[in-house]
C-alpha positions in Angstrom: 0.1 -0.1 0.0 1.2 3.7 -0.8 0.9 6.2 1.7 -2.4 6.2 3.6 -4.1 8.4 5.9 -7.3 8.5 8.7 -7.4 12.3 9.0 -10.2 13.6 11.6 -10.7 15.9 14.1 -9.2 14.5 17.4 -12.2 16.8 19.1 -15.0 15.1 17.1 -16.9 12.3 18.6 -16.0 8.8 17.3 -16.5 8.6 13.6 -20.2 7.3 12.6 -18.4 5.9 9.0 -15.4 4.2 8.7 -13.1 4.6 5.9 -12.8 1.2 3.7 -11.7 2.8 0.1 -10.5 5.6 -2.0 -11.8 6.0 -5.3 -8.5 6.6 -7.7 -10.2 7.0 -11.1 -12.6 5.7 -13.6 -11.4 2.2 -15.1 -12.9 1.3 -18.6 -16.1 2.7 -20.3 -18.9 1.2 -18.5 -18.6 3.0 -15.1 -16.2 0.9 -13.1 -13.6 2.4 -10.6 -10.0 1.6 -9.6 -10.0 1.8 -5.9 -7.6 1.8 -3.2 -8.4 -0.2 -0.4 -8.1 0.7 3.3 -9.3 -2.1 4.9 -8.0 -6.0 5.1 -12.0 -7.5 5.2 -12.2 -9.1 2.1 -16.5 -8.8 2.6 -16.3 -5.0 2.6 -16.6 -5.3 -1.5 -18.1 -8.5 -1.9 -21.1 -8.4 -4.6 -24.1 -6.8 -2.7 -22.3 -5.2 -0.2 -23.1 -1.5 0.6 -21.0 1.3 1.0 -21.2 5.3 1.6 -19.9 7.1 -1.3 -18.4 10.2 0.3 -17.4 13.4 -1.5 -18.1 12.4 -4.8 -18.2 15.7 -6.7 -18.7 17.6 -3.4 -21.8 16.2 -3.2 -22.9 14.6 0.2 -22.6 10.9 0.6 -24.5 8.6 -1.3 -25.4 4.7 -0.7 -23.8 2.3 -3.3 -24.1 -1.3 -3.9 -21.1 -3.4 -5.4 -21.9 -5.1 -8.2 -18.5 -6.9 -8.8 -15.0 -6.2 -7.7 -11.5 -7.8 -8.8 -8.2 -7.6 -8.0 -6.3 -4.2 -9.8 -2.9 -3.0 -9.7 -3.0 -3.3 -5.7 -6.5 -2.5 -5.1 -9.7 -3.1 -6.7 -11.7 -2.7 -10.0 -15.3 -2.3 -8.6 -18.5 -1.8 -10.8 -21.7 -0.6 -8.7 -25.3 -1.6 -9.4 -26.8 1.1 -11.6 -23.6 2.9 -12.7 -23.0 2.0 -16.2 -20.7 4.8 -17.7 -17.2 6.5 -17.5 -19.1 10.1 -17.1 -21.0 8.8 -13.9 -18.2 8.2 -12.2 -15.7 10.4 -14.0 -16.6 13.1 -10.8 -15.9 10.5 -8.3 -11.9 10.6 -8.3 -11.0 11.2 -4.4 -14.1 10.2 -2.9 -14.3 8.1 -0.2 -16.0 4.4 0.1 -17.2 3.9 4.0 -19.3 1.5 6.1 -20.9 2.5 8.9 -19.4 2.3 12.3 -21.9 -0.1 13.7 -20.8 -2.4 10.9 -17.1 -2.9 11.8 -17.4 -6.1 14.7 -15.8 -5.0 18.1 -11.9 -5.9 17.6 -10.5 -9.1 19.7 -9.6 -8.4 23.4 -7.0 -6.6 24.3 -6.4 -5.4 20.4 -7.8 -2.3 18.5 -8.4 -0.6 15.2 -5.7 2.1 14.0 -8.9 4.3 13.5 -9.6 3.9 17.2 -6.4 5.9 18.0 -7.5 9.1 16.8 -7.9 12.0 19.3 -5.8 9.6 22.1 -3.5 11.2 24.2 0.0 10.5 23.8 2.5 10.6 27.0 6.3 9.2 27.2 8.3 7.9 30.4 10.9 10.2 29.7 9.3 13.5 28.0 5.8 13.4 29.5 2.9 14.6 27.9 3.2 14.7 24.3 -0.5 15.4 23.2 -2.9 13.9 20.9 -3.0 11.8 17.6 -4.9 13.5 14.7 -3.7 11.4 12.2 -2.3 8.1 11.0 0.0 7.4 7.7 1.4 4.6 6.2 4.5 5.1 4.8 5.7 1.7 3.6 8.1 1.0 6.4 5.0 0.7 8.6 2.5 3.2 10.8 3.3 6.4 11.9 1.2 8.0 14.4 1.2 12.2 14.1 0.7 13.7 17.3 -0.4 17.3 17.5 1.9 18.9 20.4 0.5 21.6 22.7 2.5 24.2 20.8 0.4 23.1 17.5 3.5 21.4 16.0 3.2 17.7 14.7 5.2 15.1 15.8 5.4 11.9 13.8 6.2 8.4 15.5 6.6 5.2 14.4 3.7 2.9 15.9 5.8 0.2 16.7 4.8 -2.6 19.7 8.8 -2.2 21.0 7.8 1.7 22.2 4.4 1.5 23.5 4.3 0.3 27.1 0.6 0.6 27.6 -2.6 1.4 25.0 -5.9 2.4 27.4 -8.7 2.4 25.4 -10.8 3.3 28.6 -8.6 6.3 29.5 -8.0 7.2 26.0 -3.7 7.2 26.4 -1.2 5.5 24.8 1.9 5.2 27.1 5.3 5.2 25.1 9.0 4.3 26.0 10.6 6.2 23.2 14.5 5.7 22.8 16.1 8.8 23.9 16.6 11.3 21.0 13.8 9.7 18.8 11.2 12.8 19.6 13.9 15.4 18.7 15.0 13.3 15.3 11.4 13.0 14.5 10.2 16.6 15.3 13.6 17.9 13.4 12.4 19.9 10.2 15.6 19.6 8.2 
C-alpha cells in the first residue's frame, strides 16, 4: 500500500463511518472505478455489499451497492449496481467509500483498530505529555502516528509495539517508552 491517511478531527466524537476505500480513477467506459483499499476485510467489496460514497463531485454521501470487484494494481476494480458509464464516475476521483461504524465488529480482547487511535493522548516515560494523535500515515515502512503537540507542531512517531508500554482504551491514552533522541529526531524540520 502507498501512503494512507486516516485524518479526522480529534475533538470530534467517534466517527460514525469508517473508511474502507478511496476511489482513484475511472476504469474503462462502463462505470467501473479503481479503488485503493483501506481495509483488510475481504467482504467489504463482495457483490451486494453496501457502501457510502462520500465526497463525489462535492455532493454528500450516496449509498452504492457493489456489483462486482476484482483485483487491480494492488487494489480493486469495482463496478456498482446501476452505474453504467465513465461519465457517471468521472467526478468520483478522490471520493471515499465508507461503512457505518456499527458494521465494524469489535476487535479481539486486548486489540484495537488503528482508526480508534485518533484523538488519544500520548505520554512518554521520559518526556511526559506529548499531545494528541491527529493522523495516521502508512509510509511503506509501517504506520506513523502524527501527534499534535501542545504548541501546535506535529510529531510523527513510529507506531511500533516495542515503543508502546500501554494502550488504555478506557482512559484514551497511549504510553510510550521512546528511545532517547527519537522525539527530537522525529520533530526535526531539516
